[in-house]
C-alpha positions in Angstrom: 79.6 36.9 17.9 78.5 35.2 14.7 74.9 33.9 14.4 74.0 30.3 13.5 72.2 30.2 10.1 69.2 27.9 10.5 66.4 27.2 7.9 63.0 28.6 9.1 61.5 25.4 7.7 63.9 22.4 7.5 64.0 20.5 4.2 62.2 23.1 2.0 65.3 24.6 0.4 69.0 23.8 -0.1 72.2 25.4 -1.3 73.5 28.9 -1.6 74.1 31.5 -4.3 73.4 30.2 -7.8 73.0 26.7 -6.3 70.0 27.8 -4.1 66.9 25.7 -4.8 63.5 25.1 -3.3 62.9 21.4 -2.8 59.7 19.8 -3.9 58.4 16.3 -4.3 57.6 14.4 -7.5 55.3 11.4 -7.7 56.9 8.5 -9.6 53.4 7.4 -10.9 51.8 10.6 -12.2 54.9 13.0 -12.2 53.0 15.6 -10.3 55.2 18.0 -8.4 54.4 19.5 -5.0 55.6 22.4 -2.9 55.9 22.3 0.0 57.2 18.8 0.0 55.0 15.8 0.6 56.4 12.7 2.3 53.4 10.6 2.8 51.2 10.3 -0.3 50.6 11.8 -3.7 48.2 14.7 -3.4 46.9 14.3 -6.9 43.4 12.9 -6.5 43.5 11.1 -9.9 46.8 9.3 -9.0 46.8 5.6 -8.0 49.9 6.4 -5.9 53.6 6.0 -6.4 56.8 6.7 -4.6 57.7 10.3 -3.8 61.1 11.6 -4.7 62.7 14.9 -3.6 63.2 17.2 -6.6 64.9 20.6 -6.8 62.5 23.1 -8.4 63.3 25.6 -11.1 65.2 28.7 -10.0 63.2 31.0 -12.3 59.5 31.6 -12.9 57.0 34.4 -13.8 54.9 36.5 -11.5 51.4 35.1 -11.5 50.0 37.6 -8.9 51.3 39.9 -6.2 50.3 42.1 -3.3 51.8 43.9 -0.4 51.6 43.3 3.3 50.6 46.6 4.9 50.0 45.3 8.5 52.0 43.6 11.1 50.9 39.9 11.0 50.0 38.3 14.4 52.1 35.7 16.2 53.8 33.4 15.4 55.2 35.9 12.9 58.3 37.5 14.5 58.8 41.2 14.3 59.9 43.9 16.8 56.9 45.8 18.0 59.2 48.7 19.0 60.2 49.3 15.4 57.9 50.8 12.7 56.2 48.3 10.4 57.9 48.0 7.0 55.5 46.7 4.3 56.8 44.0 2.1 55.7 42.5 -1.3 54.3 39.0 -1.6 54.2 37.3 -4.9 52.9 34.1 -6.4 55.4 32.7 -9.0 54.5 30.2 -11.6 57.2 27.7 -12.3 56.6 26.7 -16.0 58.6 23.4 -15.9 56.7 22.1 -12.9 53.4 23.8 -13.6 52.9 25.0 -10.0 52.6 28.3 -8.2 54.9 29.0 -5.3 54.3 31.9 -2.9 57.0 34.0 -1.2 58.3 37.4 -0.3 60.3 39.6 -2.6 63.8 40.6 -1.7 64.1 43.6 0.6 63.6 47.0 -1.1 61.5 45.5 -3.9 58.0 46.9 -3.7 54.7 46.3 -5.6 55.6 49.3 -7.7 58.6 47.3 -9.1 56.5 44.3 -10.1 54.3 43.3 -13.0 52.4 40.1 -13.8 54.4 38.0 -16.2 57.7 39.5 -15.0 60.6 36.9 -14.7 61.9 36.4 -11.1 64.4 34.0 -9.6 64.5 32.4 -6.1 67.4 33.5 -3.9 68.4 32.8 -0.2 66.7 35.2 2.2 66.5 36.0 5.9 63.2 35.7 7.7 64.4 36.8 11.2 67.5 37.4 13.3 68.0 37.2 17.0 71.1 37.4 19.1 72.1 33.8 18.3 70.3 32.7 15.1 69.7 34.0 11.5 66.5 32.2 10.4 66.8 31.7 6.6 64.1 31.3 4.0 63.7 32.1 0.3 62.9 35.3 -1.5 61.9 36.1 -5.1 64.0 38.7 -7.0 63.3 40.2 -10.4 66.0 38.8 -12.8 68.7 41.2 -13.6 68.4 42.9 -10.2 71.4 42.3 -7.7 71.1 42.9 -4.0 
């Protein structure tokens, strides 16, 4: 039985493979870019307001900061309590073109020992959780040059 692939958060990313992109919003008045997306108003307090346009974000960025998750997060995070907890690395990635920092998990098997501030990473499709019917998709950050 095949699982249905469903985004964990609808409208935050699109595409697959080399076409995978996070989707942000750009204000037509001040050119500020936001992630996650904003559909109501510009969040820049100095902006007089403009129309908001969906914009694909850069695929690559540099690690601004990182840490690891050593504990099982509380609900609504989904994990199987019968399996041992597997720590995972979380990183803050600075997208130079957009001048914003985006948080996310690394790809599986990448640990904090593999990371360094300033290291180049790229956004790739990832899996947040799977159940019998659905694969819940998200994004992961992977050091450039590393293939899964």
